[in-house]
N, C-alpha and C positions, 0 to 999 in steps of 0.2 A: 186125427193124430198126425197124418202126413202134412197137413197144412200148418200145424204148429211147428214142425221141423223146418219146413220151407220158410215160414215167417221168421223163425229164429236165425236161419242162415242169412236171409236178406237183411235183417237188422244188424247182424254181425258184420256183413259186408259194408253196409252204409256207415256203421260205426267206425270201422277201420278207415273208411274214406274221410269222414268228417271230423273225427276226434283230433287228429293232429292240428287242424286249423283252430279248433276251439281251444285246445290246451295251449297252443302257441300264442293266442291272444292274451292269455293270462300272464304270460311273461312280460307283456308290455303294460302292466298295471302301473298306476301312478307311483311316482318315486316317493320314498319315505325317508331316506337318509341323504346326508350330504355326500357320502361316499358313492351312493348310487347315482346322484346327480353328476358328480365328477366323472364317473364312468360313462354316463350318458353324453355329457358334453365332449368328452374325448372321442367318442364314436361319431358324434356329429361333425367334429372337426376333421376326422379322417374321411368322412363321407364327402366333405367339400373338396378334398384333394382328388378323390376318385369319382368326380361327377360324370366323366365320360363312360365309366364302367357301369353306371347305374342302369342304363337302358339294357345292357347285356344281361345283367343280373335279373332284372325284371322279366326279360324274355325267357331266361332259363327257368324261372319260377312258373311262368305260364306254361311252358312246354312240359315241365314236370307234372303240373296239375292236369294237363290234358292227357299225358301218358297214364297217370293214375286213374283218371276217369275211364279211359278206354279199357284199361286192364280190369277194372271193376265190372264194366259192362260185358266184356268178353267172358270173364269169370262167371257172372250171373247167367249168361247164355249157356255156357258149358254145363254148369250145375243144374240149371232147369231142364236141359236136355237129358242129363244123366238121371235125374229124378223122374222125368216123364217116362223114360225107358224102363227104369227099375220098378216103378209102380204101375206101369201101363195105364197111366191116367191121361185121359183125353184133355181134361181141363189144364193139366200141367203142360201139355203139348201146346195148347193155345197160349199159355203164359210164355212159353219158350219162343213162340212165333212173335209175340208182342215185344219180347226182349230183343229178338233179332232185328225187329223193325227199329227199335231204339238204337241199336248198334249201327245199323245202316244209316239212320238219320244223323247220328253223331259223326260218322265218317264222311258223309256228304257235307256237313258243316265244316269239317276240317279241310276238306278239299277246296271248298269255296273260299275259306280264309287264305289258304295257300295261293290260290289263283289271284285273289285280290291283292295279296302282299307282293306277288310277282308283278302284277300290273302297275302297282304304285312304284315299284323299283324301276320300271322301264320309263316312267314319265319323266321327261326332262323339261325344265322351264324354257319357254320359248319367248324371246323378246319380240314384242309387237313391232310391226313395220311402222316407221315414222311417217307421219302425214304432214310434216311441217310444223307440228306443235312441239315446242321445246319440252324436253324430258324433265320431269320433276326430280329434284334431288331426293335421295333416300333419307337424308337427314335435313330437317328444315334449317334455314339460315337464321341465326340468332343475332340480333343487333342489340347492343347495349347503348342506351341513350342516357347521357348525363343530364341530370336535372339541375336547374339553376337556382 
């Protein structure tokens, strides 16, 4: 019986984590009316104007997804510890330790990504030293030849 409760809690947590993305994809179903097409075309036109904001928006979505994943992992760790203490179950304590390992692994991956992002931000393009070879133009020279 306790395993059924733990299973239902884990299913509920994963459902709360995954359902928003599944239901959100339904909103992007194929268009069926001209009004929906007009609405879609207007949104695309507005996106072209805010092209510079798209990377910031994408980054915010990624950060929100990472926060949600971390919250679910920490919630599962706390819940599994509470159940292990309440039931005095050694197997649940082992499950809690496994979940703690997953939290530690996820945090290590986030730290690694942060360090990689910081390292990429510090890299500056360096112009190679000229060795007498003429530098190539960034845009090729185009010649128009008239045919006779």
